[in-house]
C-alpha positions, 0 to 999 in steps of 0.5 A: 576548421570545418566539423565533419557532418553529423550522421542522422539519428536512427531509431536504434540510437534513440532507443539506446539513449532512452534505455540508458536514461531509463536505467540511470533513472531507475538505479536507486532502490526506493526505501520502504516507508517507516512502519507506524507504531500502533497507539494504544486506545486508538481505533481504526475504521475498517470494513468487515463482512460477517454473517447476518446471524453473528451481527444480530447476536451482537446487536441484540444487546443494544448499543455497544455492539461494536465494542462487544465484537471488538472484545470477542475478537480480542479474546479470540486473538489471545489478547 
């Protein structure tokens, strides 16, 4: 038995199929990555912009100026 001739694809058919495939592929909601817990005593490197006079104030005491800034920030945060 002969099959009926297939009708040629049109742009609308291709678009409809592509949209259906995209919807199917994007249905699943991605899970958020688990939050990592802070480990006490471990420091994280960051970039911080502070005024030059504030930096000079903490650096006047010599080595350990980063620790002094950290302690001042900890005190300001109420910890």
